[in-house]
DOVEXKOL-811335 format. One record per residue (C-alpha): x, z, y. Coordinates in pm, 1 decimal. Layout:
<pts>
<pt><px>X</px><pz>Z</pz><py>Y</py></pt>
...
</pts>
This chain:
<pts>
<pt><px>1079.8</px><pz>-3531.2</pz><py>-1673.6</py></pt>
<pt><px>1285.3</px><pz>-3252.6</pz><py>-1520.0</py></pt>
<pt><px>1122.3</px><pz>-3035.9</pz><py>-1253.8</py></pt>
<pt><px>1302.6</px><pz>-2949.5</pz><py>-934.4</py></pt>
<pt><px>1220.1</px><pz>-2698.7</pz><py>-664.0</py></pt>
<pt><px>1264.7</px><pz>-2687.8</pz><py>-289.3</py></pt>
<pt><px>1614.3</px><pz>-2552.9</pz><py>-227.1</py></pt>
<pt><px>1775.1</px><pz>-2694.0</pz><py>-542.7</py></pt>
<pt><px>2113.6</px><pz>-2861.3</pz><py>-501.1</py></pt>
<pt><px>2132.6</px><pz>-3168.3</pz><py>-722.5</py></pt>
<pt><px>2371.0</px><pz>-3455.5</pz><py>-790.7</py></pt>
<pt><px>2227.1</px><pz>-3797.1</pz><py>-715.8</py></pt>
<pt><px>2368.4</px><pz>-4148.0</pz><py>-662.0</py></pt>
<pt><px>2286.2</px><pz>-4140.4</pz><py>-291.4</py></pt>
<pt><px>2244.4</px><pz>-4482.3</pz><py>-128.2</py></pt>
<pt><px>2441.5</px><pz>-4571.2</pz><py>183.5</py></pt>
<pt><px>2466.4</px><pz>-4890.0</pz><py>385.7</py></pt>
<pt><px>2786.2</px><pz>-5084.9</pz><py>443.0</py></pt>
<pt><px>2805.3</px><pz>-5423.3</pz><py>611.1</py></pt>
<pt><px>2540.5</px><pz>-5643.3</pz><py>444.3</py></pt>
<pt><px>2514.4</px><pz>-5427.7</pz><py>130.2</py></pt>
<pt><px>2375.1</px><pz>-5103.0</pz><py>-4.3</py></pt>
<pt><px>2611.4</px><pz>-4896.0</pz><py>-218.9</py></pt>
<pt><px>2559.8</px><pz>-4572.7</pz><py>-411.0</py></pt>
<pt><px>2789.3</px><pz>-4273.4</pz><py>-440.6</py></pt>
<pt><px>2729.7</px><pz>-3968.9</pz><py>-658.4</py></pt>
<pt><px>2698.9</px><pz>-3678.2</pz><py>-418.4</py></pt>
<pt><px>2520.7</px><pz>-3347.0</pz><py>-381.1</py></pt>
<pt><px>2182.3</px><pz>-3340.7</pz><py>-213.7</py></pt>
<pt><px>1931.0</px><pz>-3072.5</pz><py>-123.0</py></pt>
<pt><px>1574.0</px><pz>-3094.4</pz><py>-253.0</py></pt>
<pt><px>1337.6</px><pz>-3034.0</pz><py>41.0</py></pt>
<pt><px>1010.4</px><pz>-3151.4</pz><py>-114.5</py></pt>
<pt><px>769.8</px><pz>-2884.4</pz><py>-238.7</py></pt>
<pt><px>699.8</px><pz>-2952.0</pz><py>-604.8</py></pt>
<pt><px>482.0</px><pz>-2644.5</pz><py>-651.4</py></pt>
<pt><px>200.4</px><pz>-2854.9</pz><py>-504.4</py></pt>
<pt><px>19.1</px><pz>-3128.5</pz><py>-694.4</py></pt>
<pt><px>177.1</px><pz>-3464.9</pz><py>-608.2</py></pt>
<pt><px>63.3</px><pz>-3820.6</pz><py>-677.2</py></pt>
<pt><px>413.9</px><pz>-3954.4</pz><py>-739.3</py></pt>
<pt><px>723.6</px><pz>-3802.9</pz><py>-897.5</py></pt>
<pt><px>950.1</px><pz>-3884.7</pz><py>-604.1</py></pt>
<pt><px>1176.5</px><pz>-3619.7</pz><py>-457.1</py></pt>
<pt><px>1265.4</px><pz>-3578.1</pz><py>-88.6</py></pt>
<pt><px>1635.2</px><pz>-3506.7</pz><py>-33.5</py></pt>
<pt><px>1893.0</px><pz>-3432.5</pz><py>233.5</py></pt>
<pt><px>2249.1</px><pz>-3549.0</pz><py>159.7</py></pt>
<pt><px>2531.8</px><pz>-3297.5</pz><py>158.8</py></pt>
<pt><px>2880.6</px><pz>-3410.6</pz><py>256.8</py></pt>
<pt><px>3221.4</px><pz>-3244.6</pz><py>251.5</py></pt>
<pt><px>3310.7</px><pz>-3441.2</pz><py>565.3</py></pt>
<pt><px>3257.1</px><pz>-3157.2</pz><py>812.4</py></pt>
<pt><px>3303.5</px><pz>-3223.7</pz><py>1183.6</py></pt>
<pt><px>3444.6</px><pz>-2973.3</pz><py>1433.3</py></pt>
<pt><px>3134.2</px><pz>-2994.8</pz><py>1650.2</py></pt>
<pt><px>2805.9</px><pz>-2923.0</pz><py>1473.1</py></pt>
<pt><px>2492.6</px><pz>-3102.0</pz><py>1589.5</py></pt>
<pt><px>2149.1</px><pz>-2932.0</pz><py>1588.6</py></pt>
<pt><px>2054.2</px><pz>-3158.8</pz><py>1295.1</py></pt>
<pt><px>2340.0</px><pz>-3033.5</pz><py>1075.6</py></pt>
<pt><px>2398.2</px><pz>-2714.6</pz><py>876.5</py></pt>
<pt><px>2745.2</px><pz>-2605.2</pz><py>764.9</py></pt>
<pt><px>2779.2</px><pz>-2434.8</pz><py>428.5</py></pt>
<pt><px>3105.9</px><pz>-2238.1</pz><py>447.9</py></pt>
<pt><px>3296.6</px><pz>-2160.1</pz><py>128.6</py></pt>
<pt><px>3370.0</px><pz>-1816.9</pz><py>279.5</py></pt>
<pt><px>2998.2</px><pz>-1737.3</pz><py>291.0</py></pt>
<pt><px>2870.2</px><pz>-1480.8</pz><py>37.2</py></pt>
<pt><px>2601.3</px><pz>-1724.6</pz><py>-86.2</py></pt>
<pt><px>2835.6</px><pz>-2024.4</pz><py>-122.9</py></pt>
<pt><px>2887.0</px><pz>-1972.1</pz><py>-497.4</py></pt>
<pt><px>2510.8</px><pz>-2015.8</pz><py>-557.1</py></pt>
<pt><px>2513.6</px><pz>-2364.6</pz><py>-402.7</py></pt>
<pt><px>2734.5</px><pz>-2516.5</pz><py>-673.2</py></pt>
<pt><px>2933.8</px><pz>-2701.4</pz><py>-405.9</py></pt>
<pt><px>3310.5</px><pz>-2746.7</pz><py>-447.0</py></pt>
<pt><px>3413.2</px><pz>-2684.1</pz><py>-86.0</py></pt>
<pt><px>3281.1</px><pz>-2629.0</pz><py>265.4</py></pt>
<pt><px>3013.8</px><pz>-2890.2</pz><py>323.9</py></pt>
<pt><px>2747.3</px><pz>-2999.7</pz><py>568.6</py></pt>
<pt><px>2383.0</px><pz>-3090.2</pz><py>515.5</py></pt>
<pt><px>2282.6</px><pz>-3393.0</pz><py>722.1</py></pt>
<pt><px>1922.1</px><pz>-3312.6</pz><py>808.5</py></pt>
<pt><px>1878.0</px><pz>-3633.8</pz><py>1009.0</py></pt>
<pt><px>1920.4</px><pz>-3836.8</pz><py>689.1</py></pt>
<pt><px>1606.2</px><pz>-3740.9</pz><py>496.3</py></pt>
<pt><px>1557.3</px><pz>-3971.4</pz><py>195.9</py></pt>
<pt><px>1295.8</px><pz>-4012.4</pz><py>-76.3</py></pt>
<pt><px>1409.9</px><pz>-4122.8</pz><py>-422.7</py></pt>
<pt><px>1253.8</px><pz>-4134.2</pz><py>-769.3</py></pt>
<pt><px>1312.5</px><pz>-3804.2</pz><py>-950.9</py></pt>
<pt><px>1479.0</px><pz>-4001.9</pz><py>-1233.2</py></pt>
<pt><px>1773.5</px><pz>-4070.0</pz><py>-998.1</py></pt>
<pt><px>1874.2</px><pz>-3703.5</pz><py>-1017.5</py></pt>
<pt><px>2167.6</px><pz>-3657.6</pz><py>-1254.1</py></pt>
<pt><px>2155.1</px><pz>-3276.2</pz><py>-1269.0</py></pt>
<pt><px>2097.9</px><pz>-2954.7</pz><py>-1078.3</py></pt>
<pt><px>2421.2</px><pz>-2781.9</pz><py>-970.6</py></pt>
<pt><px>2298.6</px><pz>-2491.7</pz><py>-757.4</py></pt>
<pt><px>2050.9</px><pz>-2356.7</pz><py>-506.7</py></pt>
<pt><px>2032.8</px><pz>-2280.0</pz><py>-134.3</py></pt>
<pt><px>1933.6</px><pz>-1916.0</pz><py>-74.8</py></pt>
<pt><px>1634.9</px><pz>-1851.0</pz><py>156.5</py></pt>
<pt><px>1851.4</px><pz>-1768.9</pz><py>461.3</py></pt>
<pt><px>2031.6</px><pz>-2102.0</pz><py>430.6</py></pt>
<pt><px>1702.3</px><pz>-2287.4</pz><py>376.6</py></pt>
<pt><px>1573.5</px><pz>-2136.3</pz><py>705.1</py></pt>
<pt><px>1871.8</px><pz>-2295.1</pz><py>882.4</py></pt>
<pt><px>1800.5</px><pz>-2627.8</pz><py>712.3</py></pt>
<pt><px>1432.1</px><pz>-2611.7</pz><py>810.7</py></pt>
<pt><px>1530.5</px><pz>-2547.7</pz><py>1173.5</py></pt>
<pt><px>1773.0</px><pz>-2844.3</pz><py>1166.5</py></pt>
<pt><px>1504.8</px><pz>-3066.3</pz><py>1006.9</py></pt>
<pt><px>1263.2</px><pz>-2976.4</pz><py>1287.6</py></pt>
<pt><px>1530.2</px><pz>-3072.8</pz><py>1540.0</py></pt>
<pt><px>1586.7</px><pz>-3396.7</pz><py>1351.8</py></pt>
<pt><px>1224.3</px><pz>-3513.0</pz><py>1360.1</py></pt>
<pt><px>1131.7</px><pz>-3362.1</pz><py>1696.9</py></pt>
<pt><px>901.7</px><pz>-3076.8</pz><py>1595.3</py></pt>
</pts>
């Protein structure tokens, strides 16, 4: 079983709901679970990343600009947005592969947006 770390950007068939059905689309996601700690199950907690970036950014979203100096480390193809209000847990076996990593400064922004998302 592959090991993943908090801050890894991975490709996963992320589930999404359409009228009366659940579909999956291969998309990037950010690992937010801490796998340095002993865990009972091999699930991974993820935040989806989308290239559908809106002009107005909500406090639960983080933009990853392709002009940013750390963008290349993320493995993303173009400017994207992490949707921190859409936290999801999936079996680690769903992960297709790791494509990059969020640097610490970007993870701080994600952590702030996650706190906004769940009211902390």
